[in-house]
C-alpha positions as CSV (number, residue, x, y, z in Angstrom):
1,M,20.4,-11.4,4.8
2,F,19.1,-10.2,1.8
3,G,20.7,-6.9,1.6
4,G,19.8,-3.3,1.5
5,N,16.2,-2.2,1.3
6,S,15.0,-5.8,0.9
7,N,11.3,-6.2,-0.5
8,W,11.2,-9.5,1.6
9,R,10.5,-8.0,5.1
10,G,7.3,-8.1,7.1
11,P,4.3,-10.5,8.0
12,V,1.5,-8.8,5.9
13,W,2.2,-9.2,1.7
14,M,-0.3,-7.6,-0.2
15,P,0.0,-9.9,-3.3
16,V,-0.7,-13.0,-1.3
17,N,-3.6,-11.4,0.6
18,A,-5.2,-10.4,-2.9
19,L,-4.9,-14.0,-3.7
20,I,-6.5,-15.0,-0.5
21,I,-9.5,-12.7,-0.9
22,R,-9.8,-14.1,-4.5
23,A,-10.0,-17.9,-3.2
24,L,-12.3,-17.1,-0.6
25,L,-14.8,-15.1,-3.3
26,N,-14.5,-18.4,-5.4
27,F,-15.2,-20.8,-3.0
28,Y,-18.2,-18.4,-1.6
29,Y,-19.4,-18.7,-5.0
30,T,-19.2,-22.4,-5.1
31,N,-20.4,-22.8,-1.5
32,G,-22.7,-20.0,-0.9
33,D,-24.1,-19.5,2.9
34,N,-23.5,-23.2,3.5
35,F,-20.0,-22.9,4.5
36,K,-19.0,-21.0,7.4
37,I,-15.8,-20.7,9.6
38,E,-15.1,-18.6,13.2
39,C,-13.4,-15.2,12.1
40,P,-11.6,-14.0,13.6
41,T,-10.2,-17.0,15.1
42,G,-11.3,-17.3,18.9
43,S,-14.0,-14.9,18.5
44,G,-16.9,-17.6,18.4
45,K,-18.3,-15.5,15.4
46,L,-19.3,-17.5,12.5
47,M,-19.1,-15.9,8.9
48,N,-19.9,-17.2,5.6
49,L,-16.6,-17.1,2.9
50,F,-17.9,-13.5,1.5
51,E,-17.8,-11.8,4.8
52,V,-14.3,-13.4,5.6
53,S,-12.8,-11.9,2.7
54,K,-14.4,-8.3,3.1
55,E,-13.1,-8.7,6.9
56,I,-9.4,-9.2,5.2
57,S,-10.1,-6.7,2.7
58,D,-11.3,-4.2,5.3
59,R,-8.3,-4.8,7.6
60,L,-5.9,-4.1,4.5
61,T,-8.1,-0.8,3.4
62,K,-7.9,0.3,7.1
63,T,-3.9,0.2,6.9
64,F,-4.1,3.5,4.5
65,L,-7.3,5.2,6.5
66,R,-7.1,7.8,9.1
67,D,-7.2,6.2,12.6
68,E,-9.1,8.0,15.7
69,R,-5.8,10.1,16.1
70,G,-6.0,11.5,12.4
71,R,-2.9,9.2,11.6
72,R,-2.4,6.6,8.9
73,P,-1.2,3.4,10.1
74,V,1.0,2.7,7.1
75,Y,3.2,5.6,7.8
76,G,4.0,4.1,11.6
77,G,6.0,6.6,13.2
78,T,7.4,8.6,10.4
79,D,5.9,12.3,11.3
80,K,7.1,13.4,7.8
81,F,4.3,11.7,6.2
82,Q,1.8,11.8,9.1
83,S,1.9,15.8,9.0
84,D,1.9,15.9,5.0
85,P,0.9,19.3,4.2
86,T,-0.9,18.0,1.3
87,G,-3.3,16.4,3.9
88,G,-1.9,12.7,3.2
89,I,-3.1,12.4,-0.3
90,T,0.2,11.2,-1.4
91,F,1.0,7.9,-0.3
92,S,4.3,6.1,0.1
93,S,3.3,2.4,-0.4
94,T,5.3,-0.4,1.0
95,S,6.2,-3.7,0.0
96,T,5.3,-5.0,3.4
97,S,3.5,-4.0,6.5
98,M,3.3,-5.2,10.2
99,G,0.6,-7.3,11.0
100,T,0.0,-5.7,14.4
101,T,0.2,-1.9,13.3
102,G,-0.1,-1.5,9.9
103,A,3.0,0.2,9.7
104,G,4.8,0.1,6.3
105,L,8.2,-2.5,5.9
106,G,10.6,-2.9,3.3
107,A,11.1,-1.3,-0.1
108,S,8.9,1.9,-0.1
109,H,8.5,2.2,-4.2
110,Q,5.9,-0.9,-4.1
111,T,2.8,1.2,-5.3
112,G,1.8,-1.6,-7.7
113,W,1.2,-4.1,-5.1
114,T,-0.2,-1.8,-2.5
115,G,-2.4,-0.1,-5.2
116,V,-4.6,-3.4,-5.1
117,V,-6.1,-1.6,-2.0
118,A,-7.8,0.6,-4.7
119,K,-9.2,-2.3,-6.3
120,L,-11.0,-3.9,-3.0
121,I,-12.2,-0.6,-2.1
122,Q,-14.2,-0.7,-5.5
123,L,-14.8,-4.4,-5.6
124,Y,-16.6,-4.2,-2.2
125,G,-18.4,-1.0,-2.8
126,F,-20.8,-2.4,-5.2
127,L,-20.6,-6.3,-4.6
128,D,-22.5,-7.9,-2.1
129,P,-22.9,-11.6,-1.0
130,K,-26.4,-12.0,-3.2
131,K,-25.0,-10.3,-6.5
132,L,-22.3,-12.4,-6.4
133,L,-24.3,-15.6,-5.9
134,D,-26.8,-14.3,-8.7
135,A,-24.3,-13.0,-11.2
136,G,-21.7,-15.3,-10.8
137,K,-18.0,-14.8,-10.9
138,G,-18.3,-12.3,-13.7
139,G,-20.5,-10.4,-11.5
140,A,-17.4,-9.4,-9.2
141,F,-15.8,-7.5,-12.2
142,I,-18.8,-6.8,-14.4
143,R,-21.4,-3.9,-13.7
144,G,-24.8,-3.8,-14.4
145,S,-26.9,-5.8,-16.7
146,E,-23.5,-6.6,-18.6
147,A,-23.0,-9.4,-16.0
148,P,-23.7,-13.0,-17.7
149,R,-26.1,-15.0,-15.8
150,P,-24.3,-18.2,-14.5
151,S,-25.4,-21.6,-15.7
152,R,-25.4,-24.2,-12.8
153,G,-25.9,-27.6,-14.9
154,P,-29.3,-28.8,-16.4
155,S,-32.7,-27.6,-14.9
């Protein structure tokens, strides 16, 4: 319908996931641990919105990491990339991916969109729920003592 190597294929689209993660972190900052939802759906496990955002981030990141067989889900059945002699350090990113397998779909030159995974790894590498609530939204992106202290209205 869109012709050729279209960017509009597949159920998992990185920009939308990044927006969802950001929104969940904003809502967590507002509601803290007082608001929880079931995640994953049907599991009976309640998580706060920080935990849900991290769950989504971990799932996106897992697409690029080696599985128990040493294969990266993003490459699907493409053996050329799965057996890369460089050890798989060169990524061929796609615009979307399969929700069930993580295999890349659509255009394979979308390194900007899938590059958001590197930021997610960095973000959750130094951010935890307490730090977000203590330092505020700016604390998610500013390290150490530079982070502004939030103002939650008059004392």
